[in-house]
C-alpha positions as a LaTeX table, in Angstrom:
\begin{tabular}{lrrr}
\hline
Residue & $x$ (\AA) & $y$ (\AA) & $z$ (\AA) \\
\hline
Unk1 & 0.04 & 0.04 & $-0.19$ \\
Unk2 & 1.33 & 3.11 & $-0.92$ \\
Unk3 & 2.26 & 5.74 & 1.92 \\
Unk4 & $-0.30$ & 8.46 & 1.18 \\
Unk5 & $-3.22$ & 5.90 & 2.06 \\
Unk6 & $-0.97$ & 4.22 & 4.84 \\
Unk7 & $-1.36$ & 7.78 & 6.17 \\
Unk8 & $-5.33$ & 8.40 & 5.43 \\
Unk9 & $-5.89$ & 5.17 & 6.83 \\
Unk10 & $-3.51$ & 6.13 & 10.25 \\
Unk11 & $-5.60$ & 9.35 & 10.66 \\
Unk12 & $-9.14$ & 7.77 & 10.26 \\
Unk13 & $-8.43$ & 5.81 & 13.12 \\
Unk14 & $-6.13$ & 8.59 & 15.29 \\
Unk15 & $-8.15$ & 10.12 & 17.84 \\
Unk16 & $-5.64$ & 12.63 & 20.00 \\
Unk17 & $-4.88$ & 16.00 & 18.41 \\
Unk18 & $-1.14$ & 15.66 & 18.13 \\
Unk19 & $-1.32$ & 11.87 & 17.09 \\
Unk20 & $-3.44$ & 13.70 & 14.21 \\
Unk21 & $-0.93$ & 16.43 & 13.71 \\
Unk22 & 1.90 & 13.76 & 13.20 \\
Unk23 & 0.51 & 12.63 & 10.35 \\
Unk24 & $-0.53$ & 15.40 & 9.02 \\
Unk25 & 3.12 & 16.35 & 9.08 \\
Unk26 & 4.02 & 13.18 & 7.56 \\
Unk27 & 1.01 & 13.81 & 4.67 \\
Unk28 & 3.22 & 17.13 & 3.87 \\
Unk29 & 6.21 & 15.25 & 3.54 \\
Unk30 & 4.77 & 13.30 & 0.38 \\
Unk31 & 5.14 & 15.95 & $-1.55$ \\
Unk32 & 1.82 & 14.11 & $-3.45$ \\
Unk33 & $-0.82$ & 16.48 & $-4.79$ \\
Unk34 & $-3.29$ & 14.24 & $-3.73$ \\
Unk35 & $-1.89$ & 15.02 & $-0.14$ \\
Unk36 & $-2.25$ & 18.63 & $-0.55$ \\
Unk37 & $-5.87$ & 18.36 & $-1.84$ \\
Unk38 & $-6.66$ & 15.55 & 0.99 \\
Unk39 & $-5.05$ & 18.01 & 3.38 \\
Unk40 & $-7.31$ & 21.29 & 1.62 \\
Unk41 & $-10.59$ & 19.78 & 2.37 \\
Unk42 & $-9.61$ & 18.75 & 5.77 \\
Unk43 & $-8.58$ & 22.10 & 6.62 \\
Unk44 & $-12.02$ & 23.87 & 5.27 \\
Unk45 & $-13.12$ & 21.42 & 7.50 \\
Unk46 & $-11.32$ & 21.12 & 10.52 \\
Unk47 & $-12.42$ & 23.30 & 13.51 \\
Unk48 & $-9.60$ & 22.92 & 16.04 \\
Unk49 & $-6.89$ & 25.56 & 15.80 \\
Unk50 & $-4.58$ & 23.14 & 16.63 \\
Unk51 & $-4.67$ & 20.74 & 13.94 \\
Unk52 & $-5.13$ & 24.10 & 11.17 \\
Unk53 & $-2.01$ & 25.10 & 11.33 \\
Unk54 & $-0.12$ & 21.73 & 11.49 \\
Unk55 & $-2.46$ & 21.68 & 7.85 \\
Unk56 & $-0.74$ & 25.16 & 7.36 \\
Unk57 & 3.02 & 23.74 & 7.99 \\
Unk58 & 2.11 & 20.99 & 6.19 \\
Unk59 & 0.70 & 22.16 & 2.97 \\
Unk60 & 3.39 & 25.26 & 2.87 \\
Unk61 & 6.09 & 22.26 & 3.07 \\
Unk62 & 5.16 & 20.58 & 0.09 \\
Unk63 & 6.44 & 23.99 & $-1.84$ \\
Unk64 & 3.29 & 24.16 & $-4.86$ \\
Unk65 & 4.06 & 26.29 & $-7.45$ \\
Unk66 & 0.28 & 26.64 & $-8.23$ \\
Unk67 & $-2.40$ & 27.07 & $-5.73$ \\
Unk68 & $-5.05$ & 24.49 & $-6.03$ \\
Unk69 & $-8.33$ & 26.37 & $-7.07$ \\
Unk70 & $-10.01$ & 24.93 & $-3.79$ \\
Unk71 & $-7.29$ & 26.62 & $-1.50$ \\
Unk72 & $-8.31$ & 30.07 & $-3.42$ \\
Unk73 & $-12.12$ & 29.30 & $-2.09$ \\
Unk74 & $-11.29$ & 29.13 & 1.26 \\
Unk75 & $-10.61$ & 32.91 & 1.50 \\
Unk76 & $-14.60$ & 33.29 & 1.08 \\
Unk77 & $-14.67$ & 30.28 & 4.51 \\
Unk78 & $-17.08$ & 31.01 & 7.45 \\
Unk79 & $-14.42$ & 30.73 & 9.87 \\
Unk80 & $-12.31$ & 33.18 & 10.02 \\
Unk81 & $-9.05$ & 31.23 & 11.48 \\
Unk82 & $-9.32$ & 29.18 & 8.13 \\
Unk83 & $-9.37$ & 32.05 & 5.80 \\
Unk84 & $-6.45$ & 33.54 & 7.41 \\
Unk85 & $-4.81$ & 30.06 & 7.39 \\
Unk86 & $-5.27$ & 30.39 & 3.81 \\
Unk87 & $-4.00$ & 33.40 & 3.06 \\
Unk88 & $-0.87$ & 32.40 & 4.67 \\
Unk89 & 0.21 & 29.47 & 2.47 \\
Unk90 & $-1.27$ & 31.87 & $-0.84$ \\
Unk91 & 1.46 & 33.87 & $-0.20$ \\
Unk92 & 3.89 & 31.02 & 0.57 \\
Unk93 & 3.18 & 29.82 & $-2.80$ \\
Unk94 & 3.41 & 32.76 & $-5.00$ \\
Unk95 & 0.98 & 31.79 & $-6.90$ \\
Unk96 & $-0.03$ & 35.51 & $-8.90$ \\
Unk97 & $-3.46$ & 33.65 & $-9.21$ \\
Unk98 & $-3.79$ & 34.91 & $-5.49$ \\
Unk99 & $-3.43$ & 38.02 & $-6.18$ \\
Unk100 & $-6.82$ & 39.60 & $-6.51$ \\
Unk101 & $-8.87$ & 37.24 & $-4.23$ \\
Unk102 & $-5.96$ & 38.20 & $-1.47$ \\
Unk103 & $-6.66$ & 42.17 & $-2.97$ \\
Unk104 & $-10.53$ & 41.44 & $-2.25$ \\
Unk105 & $-9.85$ & 39.92 & 1.35 \\
Unk106 & $-7.49$ & 42.42 & 2.24 \\
Unk107 & $-11.00$ & 44.96 & 1.26 \\
Unk108 & $-13.61$ & 43.73 & 2.96 \\
Unk109 & $-12.69$ & 41.29 & 5.30 \\
Unk110 & $-14.59$ & 41.45 & 8.57 \\
Unk111 & $-11.37$ & 39.69 & 10.18 \\
Unk112 & $-8.56$ & 41.75 & 11.44 \\
Unk113 & $-6.34$ & 39.02 & 11.35 \\
Unk114 & $-7.22$ & 37.62 & 7.81 \\
Unk115 & $-6.85$ & 41.50 & 6.64 \\
Unk116 & $-2.90$ & 41.06 & 7.93 \\
Unk117 & $-2.20$ & 37.91 & 6.53 \\
Unk118 & $-3.74$ & 39.25 & 3.12 \\
Unk119 & $-1.01$ & 42.07 & 3.36 \\
Unk120 & 2.15 & 40.11 & 4.64 \\
Unk121 & 0.99 & 37.41 & 1.69 \\
Unk122 & 0.63 & 40.06 & $-0.74$ \\
Unk123 & 3.56 & 41.42 & $-0.07$ \\
Unk124 & 5.69 & 37.95 & $-0.70$ \\
Unk125 & 4.02 & 37.22 & $-4.28$ \\
Unk126 & 5.26 & 40.62 & $-4.96$ \\
Unk127 & 2.72 & 41.84 & $-7.96$ \\
Unk128 & 3.15 & 45.59 & $-8.31$ \\
Unk129 & $-0.85$ & 44.86 & $-8.72$ \\
Unk130 & $-1.88$ & 45.28 & $-5.39$ \\
Unk131 & 0.31 & 48.04 & $-4.89$ \\
Unk132 & $-2.74$ & 50.79 & $-5.25$ \\
Unk133 & $-4.90$ & 48.59 & $-2.75$ \\
Unk134 & $-2.19$ & 48.19 & $-0.50$ \\
Unk135 & $-1.99$ & 52.40 & $-0.04$ \\
Unk136 & $-5.48$ & 52.10 & 0.75 \\
Unk137 & $-4.97$ & 50.06 & 3.60 \\
Unk138 & $-1.61$ & 51.85 & 5.17 \\
Unk139 & $-3.74$ & 54.92 & 4.48 \\
Unk140 & $-7.29$ & 53.84 & 5.83 \\
Unk141 & $-7.54$ & 50.70 & 7.63 \\
Unk142 & $-8.93$ & 51.22 & 11.36 \\
Unk143 & $-6.63$ & 48.36 & 12.18 \\
Unk144 & $-2.89$ & 50.08 & 13.10 \\
Unk145 & $-1.62$ & 45.65 & 12.29 \\
Unk146 & $-2.87$ & 46.18 & 9.26 \\
Unk147 & $-1.78$ & 49.59 & 8.46 \\
Unk148 & 1.75 & 48.57 & 9.28 \\
Unk149 & 1.75 & 45.21 & 7.13 \\
Unk150 & 0.54 & 47.05 & 4.41 \\
Unk151 & 3.63 & 49.22 & 4.42 \\
Unk152 & 5.35 & 46.29 & 5.25 \\
Unk153 & 4.21 & 44.63 & 1.78 \\
Unk154 & 4.97 & 48.45 & $-0.28$ \\
Unk155 & 7.82 & 47.86 & 1.07 \\
Unk156 & 8.87 & 44.45 & $-0.75$ \\
Unk157 & 7.15 & 45.28 & $-3.04$ \\
Unk158 & 9.60 & 48.06 & $-4.11$ \\
Unk159 & 6.76 & 50.25 & $-6.23$ \\
Unk160 & 8.35 & 54.11 & $-6.04$ \\
Unk161 & 4.56 & 55.26 & $-7.24$ \\
Unk162 & 3.92 & 54.37 & $-3.15$ \\
Unk163 & 6.28 & 56.44 & $-2.17$ \\
Unk164 & 4.46 & 59.92 & $-1.31$ \\
Unk165 & 1.78 & 57.77 & 0.48 \\
Unk166 & 4.48 & 55.89 & 3.10 \\
Unk167 & 5.77 & 59.45 & 3.78 \\
Unk168 & 2.05 & 60.30 & 4.79 \\
Unk169 & 2.20 & 57.60 & 6.57 \\
Unk170 & 4.89 & 58.38 & 8.45 \\
Unk171 & 4.25 & 61.60 & 9.66 \\
Unk172 & 0.68 & 61.50 & 10.24 \\
Unk173 & $-0.31$ & 57.78 & 11.55 \\
Unk174 & $-0.97$ & 58.51 & 14.61 \\
Unk175 & 1.15 & 55.16 & 15.88 \\
Unk176 & 4.82 & 54.39 & 16.27 \\
Unk177 & 4.60 & 50.88 & 14.39 \\
Unk178 & 3.07 & 51.99 & 11.55 \\
Unk179 & 5.01 & 55.05 & 10.82 \\
Unk180 & 8.41 & 52.61 & 11.88 \\
Unk181 & 7.07 & 50.40 & 9.50 \\
Unk182 & 6.27 & 53.00 & 6.57 \\
Unk183 & 10.32 & 54.74 & 7.20 \\
Unk184 & 11.49 & 50.50 & 6.94 \\
Unk185 & 9.21 & 50.72 & 3.07 \\
Unk186 & 11.07 & 54.37 & 2.81 \\
Unk187 & 14.33 & 53.07 & 2.46 \\
Unk188 & 14.14 & 50.51 & 0.17 \\
Unk189 & 11.64 & 52.03 & $-2.42$ \\
Unk190 & 13.84 & 55.74 & $-2.54$ \\
Unk191 & 16.78 & 56.15 & $-0.64$ \\
Unk192 & 17.54 & 59.63 & $-1.22$ \\
Unk193 & 13.89 & 60.86 & $-0.64$ \\
Unk194 & 14.18 & 59.32 & 2.67 \\
Unk195 & 18.05 & 59.96 & 4.10 \\
Unk196 & 17.03 & 62.72 & 6.81 \\
Unk197 & 13.47 & 61.08 & 7.67 \\
Unk198 & 15.65 & 58.22 & 7.87 \\
Unk199 & 18.48 & 60.04 & 9.97 \\
Unk200 & 15.83 & 61.37 & 11.85 \\
Unk201 & 14.18 & 58.24 & 13.21 \\
Unk202 & 17.56 & 56.50 & 13.55 \\
Unk203 & 18.35 & 59.43 & 16.06 \\
Unk204 & 15.12 & 58.69 & 17.88 \\
Unk205 & 15.22 & 54.97 & 17.87 \\
Unk206 & 18.68 & 54.77 & 19.43 \\
Unk207 & 17.22 & 57.04 & 22.05 \\
Unk208 & 13.92 & 54.99 & 22.96 \\
Unk209 & 16.84 & 51.76 & 23.09 \\
Unk210 & 18.87 & 53.66 & 25.23 \\
Unk211 & 16.12 & 55.20 & 27.48 \\
Unk212 & 13.22 & 53.07 & 27.03 \\
Unk213 & 11.65 & 50.67 & 29.94 \\
Unk214 & 8.67 & 49.12 & 28.07 \\
Unk215 & 10.38 & 46.18 & 26.20 \\
Unk216 & 7.42 & 45.89 & 23.97 \\
Unk217 & 8.64 & 49.03 & 22.59 \\
Unk218 & 11.96 & 48.52 & 22.31 \\
Unk219 & 11.67 & 45.43 & 20.76 \\
Unk220 & 10.05 & 47.66 & 18.38 \\
Unk221 & 12.80 & 50.11 & 18.08 \\
Unk222 & 15.15 & 46.90 & 17.97 \\
Unk223 & 13.37 & 45.68 & 14.73 \\
Unk224 & 12.93 & 49.06 & 12.88 \\
Unk225 & 16.90 & 49.68 & 13.10 \\
Unk226 & 17.40 & 46.06 & 11.60 \\
Unk227 & 16.19 & 47.49 & 8.18 \\
Unk228 & 17.19 & 51.10 & 8.63 \\
Unk229 & 20.36 & 51.62 & 11.11 \\
Unk230 & 23.74 & 51.90 & 10.35 \\
Unk231 & 26.75 & 49.84 & 12.10 \\
Unk232 & 26.45 & 52.99 & 14.69 \\
Unk233 & 23.28 & 51.93 & 16.13 \\
Unk234 & 24.58 & 48.38 & 15.65 \\
Unk235 & 26.52 & 49.24 & 18.19 \\
Unk236 & 24.21 & 50.71 & 20.75 \\
Unk237 & 22.17 & 47.38 & 20.23 \\
Unk238 & 24.95 & 44.96 & 21.44 \\
Unk239 & 25.21 & 46.82 & 24.56 \\
Unk240 & 21.33 & 46.59 & 24.82 \\
Unk241 & 21.36 & 43.06 & 24.20 \\
Unk242 & 24.08 & 42.29 & 27.60 \\
Unk243 & 21.23 & 43.82 & 29.94 \\
Unk244 & 17.72 & 43.37 & 27.97 \\
Unk245 & 15.27 & 40.53 & 29.17 \\
Unk246 & 14.95 & 37.17 & 26.42 \\
Unk247 & 12.17 & 39.15 & 24.25 \\
Unk248 & 14.21 & 42.05 & 23.57 \\
Unk249 & 17.50 & 40.01 & 23.15 \\
Unk250 & 15.47 & 38.02 & 20.77 \\
Unk251 & 14.72 & 40.85 & 18.83 \\
Unk252 & 18.23 & 42.55 & 18.87 \\
Unk253 & 19.59 & 39.43 & 17.93 \\
Unk254 & 16.76 & 39.32 & 14.70 \\
Unk255 & 17.84 & 43.02 & 14.08 \\
Unk256 & 21.68 & 42.47 & 13.72 \\
Unk257 & 21.14 & 40.08 & 11.39 \\
Unk258 & 18.92 & 41.77 & 8.74 \\
Unk259 & 21.44 & 44.24 & 9.57 \\
Unk260 & 24.56 & 41.74 & 8.43 \\
Unk261 & 22.69 & 41.00 & 5.44 \\
Unk262 & 21.95 & 44.71 & 4.08 \\
Unk263 & 25.83 & 45.31 & 5.07 \\
Unk264 & 26.77 & 42.14 & 2.91 \\
Unk265 & 28.23 & 40.25 & 5.59 \\
Unk266 & 27.94 & 36.48 & 5.72 \\
Unk267 & 26.06 & 35.93 & 8.64 \\
Unk268 & 25.54 & 38.11 & 12.18 \\
Unk269 & 28.61 & 36.25 & 13.80 \\
Unk270 & 31.03 & 38.16 & 11.44 \\
Unk271 & 29.18 & 41.97 & 11.52 \\
Unk272 & 29.00 & 41.36 & 15.37 \\
Unk273 & 32.98 & 40.90 & 15.60 \\
Unk274 & 33.24 & 43.69 & 12.94 \\
Unk275 & 31.76 & 46.67 & 15.07 \\
Unk276 & 32.78 & 45.57 & 18.37 \\
\hline
\end{tabular}
């Protein structure tokens, strides 16, 4: 009996969630199209969120180049968690047929988290047809998380026509996380136009790193410095990491990794060694 059929039989007689998740992961490792079709159907019917997460990871692991049409249909599912997982998978697959369904989701889905993932996935797919909807979301969505992810996605798309909208978001948005995401996107789009803004923001972020007590804010500042900061700001991050708690240290480590990549070092360790 083929592995796929064996795994289906195992799944049919497995009652506890942990064992089901193990079998689902193994189905993802088969790489078979019929396993993908089965998992998508399973995702559409499953109600347990842990199992949904394992199905999502299994489908992503299969690395399909084209999204089955059933997966696109899940963007209209009655469960917001299922819609969110579908959006996540579509971004990882990168099939451009998902662009318009994801734009629709970004515009009209009633659930904030689903819209966030629609924005993230549009950025990953990289089709510039998503620029205008992302700009509209950046400037008008009531949820800061959606505006923030729209800014991040615009940075990924590299559409310079969105530069002025990102500048508006930086200067006018009332949430610092959206401002910082807009600045990070601007660095990728138009270094000349954003040079003074980035210098100003970098100085502000360094002050925050040195003086702020709220770990969430310090972590967000570290993340943004990873996108826009200089080697001088990296030294500040290193000093801060020595006295920070685990959450902040994690963000600083990730930020230093981003800096190493931006400055063309082979790895974070080489970068850190050079700035010490």
